[in-house]
C-alpha positions as CSV (number, residue, x, y, z in Angstrom):
1,M,8.9,-14.9,5.8
2,K,8.2,-11.2,5.2
3,F,5.8,-9.1,7.3
4,L,3.6,-6.1,6.2
5,A,1.6,-3.7,8.3
6,I,-1.6,-2.6,6.4
7,T,-4.3,-0.1,6.8
8,L,-7.5,0.5,4.9
9,I,-7.8,3.9,6.7
10,V,-11.2,3.1,8.3
11,H,-12.7,6.4,9.6
12,R,-15.6,5.8,12.0
13,P,-16.2,6.3,15.7
14,D,-14.2,4.2,18.1
15,P,-16.5,1.2,18.7
16,T,-15.6,1.3,22.4
17,T,-15.6,5.0,23.3
18,G,-17.8,6.4,20.5
19,V,-15.3,9.1,19.8
20,Q,-14.3,9.8,16.2
21,K,-11.1,11.4,15.3
22,S,-11.0,14.2,12.8
23,T,-10.0,13.4,9.2
24,H,-6.7,15.2,9.8
25,E,-6.0,13.3,13.0
26,R,-6.8,10.0,11.2
27,F,-4.3,10.7,8.4
28,R,-1.7,11.7,11.0
29,E,-2.2,8.4,12.7
30,V,-1.6,6.5,9.5
31,L,1.7,8.3,9.0
32,D,2.7,7.6,12.6
33,N,1.9,3.9,12.2
34,A,4.0,3.8,9.0
35,L,7.0,5.3,10.9
36,L,6.4,2.8,13.7
37,A,6.3,-0.1,11.3
38,E,9.7,0.9,9.9
39,E,11.1,1.5,13.4
40,L,10.1,-2.0,14.5
41,G,11.5,-3.7,11.4
42,F,8.5,-4.6,9.3
43,D,9.3,-5.3,5.7
44,G,6.4,-3.4,4.2
45,F,3.6,-0.9,4.8
46,G,0.4,-1.1,2.8
47,V,-2.5,1.4,2.2
48,G,-5.8,0.3,0.8
49,E,-8.0,1.9,-1.7
50,R,-11.7,2.4,-1.1
51,H,-14.2,5.0,-2.4
52,E,-17.1,4.6,0.1
53,R,-17.8,5.0,3.8
54,P,-16.3,4.4,6.3
55,F,-13.0,4.6,4.5
56,I,-10.9,7.7,3.6
57,S,-8.3,5.7,1.5
58,S,-9.5,7.0,-1.9
59,S,-6.0,8.4,-2.8
60,P,-3.4,5.7,-1.9
61,T,-0.8,7.2,-4.2
62,V,-0.9,10.5,-2.3
63,V,-0.7,8.8,1.1
64,L,2.1,6.5,0.0
65,S,4.1,9.3,-1.5
66,H,4.1,11.1,1.8
67,I,5.1,7.9,3.6
68,A,7.9,7.5,1.1
69,A,9.2,10.9,2.0
70,L,9.2,10.0,5.7
71,T,10.8,6.6,5.5
72,R,13.9,5.1,4.0
73,R,13.8,1.3,4.0
74,I,10.3,-0.1,4.2
75,R,8.6,-1.3,1.0
76,L,5.3,0.4,0.1
77,F,2.2,-1.7,-0.9
78,T,-1.2,-0.9,-2.2
79,A,-3.9,-3.0,-0.5
80,V,-5.6,-3.1,-3.0
81,T,-5.4,-0.9,-6.1
82,T,-8.9,-1.2,-7.5
83,L,-8.1,-1.4,-11.2
84,S,-11.6,-2.3,-12.1
85,L,-12.5,1.3,-11.2
86,L,-9.5,3.1,-12.7
87,D,-8.3,4.2,-16.0
88,P,-5.1,2.1,-16.4
89,V,-3.2,4.9,-18.1
90,R,-3.8,7.4,-15.3
91,A,-3.1,4.6,-12.7
92,Y,0.2,3.9,-14.5
93,E,1.2,7.6,-14.4
94,D,0.5,7.9,-10.7
95,Y,2.2,4.7,-9.7
96,A,5.3,5.2,-11.9
97,T,5.7,8.7,-10.4
98,L,5.4,7.2,-6.9
99,D,7.8,4.5,-7.7
100,H,10.5,7.0,-8.7
101,L,9.8,9.2,-5.6
102,S,10.2,6.1,-3.3
103,G,13.4,4.9,-5.0
104,G,11.8,1.7,-6.3
105,R,10.2,0.6,-3.0
106,L,6.7,0.1,-4.5
107,D,4.7,-3.1,-4.9
108,L,1.1,-3.2,-6.1
109,I,-1.6,-5.5,-4.9
110,I,-4.5,-5.2,-7.4
111,G,-8.1,-6.2,-7.2
112,K,-11.5,-5.5,-8.6
113,G,-12.6,-3.8,-5.4
114,N,-16.0,-4.3,-3.8
115,G,-18.9,-2.4,-2.4
116,T,-22.0,-1.1,-4.1
117,A,-21.4,2.6,-3.4
118,Q,-18.0,2.7,-5.1
119,R,-19.2,0.7,-8.1
120,E,-22.0,3.1,-8.6
121,L,-19.7,6.1,-8.1
122,F,-17.6,4.9,-11.1
123,H,-20.5,3.4,-13.1
124,V,-19.1,-0.1,-12.8
125,T,-21.6,-3.0,-12.8
126,P,-21.3,-6.4,-11.0
127,E,-21.5,-8.0,-14.5
128,D,-18.5,-6.1,-16.0
129,Q,-16.2,-5.6,-13.0
130,W,-14.1,-8.7,-13.7
131,E,-13.6,-7.8,-17.3
132,R,-12.7,-4.3,-16.4
133,N,-10.2,-5.5,-13.9
134,A,-8.5,-7.9,-16.4
135,E,-8.5,-5.3,-19.2
136,S,-7.1,-2.6,-17.0
137,Y,-4.4,-4.9,-15.7
138,E,-3.4,-6.0,-19.2
139,V,-3.1,-2.4,-20.3
140,F,-1.2,-1.4,-17.2
141,R,1.2,-4.3,-17.6
142,Q,1.9,-3.3,-21.2
143,L,2.5,0.4,-20.2
144,W,5.0,-0.6,-17.6
145,R,7.0,-2.8,-20.1
146,Q,6.8,-1.0,-23.5
147,D,7.7,2.5,-24.6
148,K,4.8,2.5,-27.1
149,V,1.6,0.7,-26.5
150,T,-1.2,-0.2,-28.9
151,A,-4.3,-1.8,-27.2
152,R,-7.8,-2.4,-28.3
153,T,-9.9,-1.7,-25.3
154,R,-13.5,-1.9,-24.4
155,F,-13.8,0.3,-21.3
156,R,-11.5,3.2,-22.3
157,P,-10.4,4.8,-25.6
158,E,-8.1,2.6,-27.6
159,L,-4.3,3.2,-27.5
160,R,-2.3,3.5,-30.7
161,D,1.4,3.8,-30.3
162,A,0.8,5.7,-27.1
163,E,3.7,7.0,-25.1
164,V,3.0,7.5,-21.4
165,W,5.3,9.3,-19.0
166,P,7.3,9.0,-16.8
167,R,8.9,5.9,-17.9
168,P,9.3,3.4,-15.0
169,Y,11.9,3.1,-12.4
170,Q,11.4,-0.5,-11.6
171,Q,11.4,-2.7,-14.7
172,P,8.9,-4.0,-14.1
173,I,7.1,-3.3,-10.9
174,R,5.9,-6.3,-9.0
175,V,2.1,-6.8,-9.1
176,W,0.4,-9.1,-6.7
177,H,-3.3,-10.1,-7.3
178,G,-5.6,-9.7,-4.4
179,S,-7.8,-12.8,-3.8
180,A,-10.9,-13.0,-1.6
181,T,-13.8,-14.8,-3.1
182,S,-13.5,-15.5,-6.8
183,K,-11.5,-17.6,-9.2
184,E,-11.2,-14.8,-11.8
185,S,-8.5,-12.9,-10.0
186,V,-6.7,-16.2,-9.1
187,D,-6.7,-17.3,-12.7
188,L,-5.4,-13.9,-13.9
189,A,-2.5,-14.0,-11.5
190,A,-1.6,-17.6,-12.5
191,R,-1.9,-16.7,-16.2
192,Y,0.7,-14.0,-16.0
193,G,3.0,-15.7,-13.4
194,D,2.3,-13.1,-10.7
195,P,2.2,-13.6,-6.9
196,L,-1.1,-14.0,-5.1
197,F,-2.3,-12.2,-1.9
198,S,-5.1,-13.9,-0.1
199,A,-7.4,-11.6,1.9
200,N,-7.9,-14.3,4.5
201,V,-9.9,-12.1,6.9
202,T,-13.6,-12.6,6.9
203,N,-14.1,-16.4,7.0
204,P,-12.4,-19.5,8.4
205,I,-9.5,-20.9,6.5
206,E,-11.1,-23.3,3.9
207,P,-12.4,-21.0,1.2
208,Y,-9.1,-19.2,1.1
209,A,-7.1,-22.4,1.0
210,E,-9.3,-23.7,-1.8
211,L,-8.6,-20.6,-3.9
212,I,-4.8,-20.9,-3.2
213,R,-4.9,-24.6,-4.3
214,Y,-6.7,-23.5,-7.5
215,Y,-4.0,-20.9,-8.0
216,R,-1.3,-23.5,-7.8
217,E,-3.2,-25.7,-10.3
218,R,-3.6,-22.9,-12.8
219,W,0.0,-21.8,-12.3
220,E,1.2,-25.2,-13.5
221,H,-1.5,-25.3,-16.2
222,Y,0.0,-22.1,-17.7
223,G,3.5,-23.7,-17.7
224,H,5.2,-21.8,-14.8
225,D,7.7,-23.3,-12.5
226,P,6.1,-24.2,-9.1
227,A,9.3,-23.0,-7.4
228,D,8.5,-19.5,-8.4
229,I,5.1,-19.3,-6.7
230,A,4.7,-16.6,-4.0
231,V,1.6,-16.3,-1.8
232,G,0.8,-13.7,0.8
233,A,-2.0,-13.9,3.3
234,G,-3.8,-11.4,5.6
235,T,-4.9,-11.7,9.2
236,A,-8.2,-10.7,10.8
237,G,-6.6,-9.1,13.9
238,L,-3.6,-9.0,16.2
239,Y,-2.9,-8.9,19.9
240,V,0.2,-10.6,21.3
241,A,0.6,-10.6,25.1
242,P,2.9,-12.6,27.4
243,T,0.1,-15.0,28.3
244,T,-3.1,-16.2,26.7
245,Q,-5.2,-14.8,29.5
246,E,-3.8,-11.3,29.1
247,A,-4.3,-11.3,25.4
248,L,-8.0,-12.5,25.7
249,A,-8.7,-9.9,28.4
250,A,-7.3,-7.0,26.4
251,Y,-8.9,-8.0,23.1
252,R,-12.4,-8.9,24.4
253,P,-13.7,-5.3,24.4
254,V,-12.4,-4.9,20.9
255,F,-14.1,-8.0,19.7
256,E,-17.4,-7.3,21.4
257,S,-17.5,-3.7,20.1
258,N,-16.8,-4.8,16.6
259,L,-19.4,-7.5,16.9
260,A,-22.0,-4.9,18.0
261,F,-21.1,-2.7,15.1
262,Q,-21.5,-5.6,12.6
263,Q,-24.9,-6.4,14.1
264,Q,-25.9,-2.7,13.9
265,V,-25.1,-2.3,10.2
266,G,-26.5,-5.7,9.3
267,L,-23.2,-7.5,8.4
268,P,-23.3,-11.3,8.5
269,I,-21.9,-12.7,11.8
270,V,-19.3,-15.4,11.2
271,F,-17.7,-15.7,14.7
272,E,-20.2,-15.1,17.5
273,T,-17.7,-15.4,20.5
274,L,-14.1,-14.2,21.0
275,E,-13.1,-17.8,21.7
276,D,-14.5,-19.0,18.3
277,Y,-12.9,-16.0,16.7
278,V,-9.5,-16.8,18.1
279,E,-9.8,-20.5,17.2
280,R,-11.3,-20.4,13.7
281,S,-10.4,-17.0,12.2
282,S,-7.0,-15.8,11.0
283,A,-6.7,-13.4,14.0
284,L,-3.4,-13.8,15.9
285,I,-4.5,-13.3,19.5
286,G,-2.6,-15.0,22.3
287,S,0.9,-15.7,23.6
288,P,3.9,-15.6,21.3
289,Q,3.9,-19.4,21.0
290,Q,0.2,-19.5,20.2
291,V,0.7,-17.0,17.4
292,I,3.7,-18.9,16.1
293,D,1.7,-22.2,16.1
294,K,-1.3,-20.6,14.3
295,V,0.8,-19.1,11.6
296,H,2.4,-22.5,11.0
297,R,-1.1,-24.1,10.8
298,Y,-2.1,-21.6,8.1
299,H,1.2,-22.1,6.3
300,E,0.5,-25.8,6.0
301,Q,-2.6,-24.9,4.0
302,F,-1.4,-21.8,2.2
303,G,2.4,-22.2,1.8
304,H,2.5,-18.4,2.1
305,T,5.7,-16.5,2.6
306,V,4.3,-13.0,3.3
307,L,2.0,-12.1,6.1
308,H,0.1,-8.9,6.7
309,L,-1.0,-7.5,10.1
310,H,-3.2,-4.6,11.0
311,A,-1.3,-1.3,11.2
312,D,-4.1,0.4,13.2
313,A,-4.7,0.2,16.9
314,S,-8.4,0.1,16.2
315,S,-10.0,0.0,19.7
316,L,-6.8,-0.8,21.5
317,T,-4.9,1.9,23.3
318,D,-1.8,3.2,21.5
319,R,0.2,1.7,24.3
320,Q,-1.4,-1.7,23.9
321,H,-1.0,-1.6,20.2
322,R,2.7,-0.7,20.4
323,D,3.4,-3.3,23.1
324,S,1.7,-6.0,20.9
325,L,3.7,-5.1,17.8
326,E,6.9,-4.9,19.8
327,L,6.3,-8.4,21.3
328,F,5.4,-9.7,17.9
329,Q,8.6,-8.4,16.4
330,S,10.8,-9.6,19.3
331,A,9.3,-13.0,20.1
332,V,7.3,-14.1,17.0
333,T,9.0,-12.7,13.9
334,P,12.5,-14.2,14.5
335,V,11.0,-17.7,14.8
336,L,8.8,-17.4,11.7
337,R,11.6,-15.9,9.7
338,K,13.8,-18.9,10.6
339,D,11.0,-21.5,10.0
340,I,9.3,-20.2,6.9
341,P,11.2,-19.2,3.7
342,D,11.1,-15.8,2.1
343,P,9.3,-15.3,-1.3
344,P,11.4,-16.6,-4.3
345,F,12.5,-13.1,-5.4
346,G,14.5,-10.2,-3.9
347,W,12.8,-7.7,-1.7
348,G,14.5,-4.6,-3.2
349,P,13.8,-2.7,-6.4
350,V,13.1,-4.7,-9.5
351,L,15.8,-3.4,-11.8
352,P,17.3,-4.6,-15.1
353,E,20.3,-6.9,-14.8
354,P,23.5,-5.0,-15.3
355,A,25.2,-5.6,-18.6
356,S,28.0,-8.2,-18.5
357,A,31.3,-7.7,-20.2
358,A,30.3,-10.3,-22.8
359,D,27.5,-7.9,-23.9
360,H,30.0,-5.3,-25.1
């Protein structure tokens, strides 16, 4: 199993203290968390893309480029690239450049994105967002694979023998499809034989498990080998402590402040108590053995081989956050790496096979 640390770069007052860091401090925190993830042995670090409050993750290519310059090993993920809002040509240019600068350490997770404010900002409607996402992905996919592209498009000017530079480093880049609530993105992933990444954050397990089952059905429908399926899954929160009691005591103020914030802004409340949250959500809160057992329970439903965790401390202290991540990496990760297989592809750059002697 592979492990990612992911941030959406939420920028709002700390729900416990009421203090809000400056924008500069918040970006510095993201860079520090990326360095910590590499130091602790995480396999990937992801940055989201949002174009509305309370997020400041509107330029993931810029943030990831800076992280690429500070790191050497860790793979870089987008979480997610909102292709329904973007011109696929411009997105290709940005990500191909980033892929070169990172030495082929880039993976994309794409999705339609969500949120009324960012849809209105880009003049995207609920009715056309799925078609925009599919069209943008199809053009993006062609651009990464072909030197010249002709494409009849509905949401941007048509391409006729278009050349777009720079040409790619990875050939091709790996693209995961983010899945949260709808079968459209799941079907798109299955159609092209691409890996799926389940959000697995807001609700109990069943709606996500249902979409993953549908993905597996559509994968076989499109004629792909079931052995090539790769699924990733998110988590709603993380706090690992030596004992259950310590974990619950440390995380309770975080849960209660987040619950108060959800009530304040009118978000639907899915888990009303910390105990229910720990039991029925994807949050990994407890002793190392509890966390191991819970990941296994989810794996029985999902069959996932990649897991993402929160890169941010949120309302935890920096010391609590680091201690939790260190304990996860020392006591949880080795067991899960042994018990659960890796994805059915290499974790390094996706490069052309070297020519054999028979080719000459």
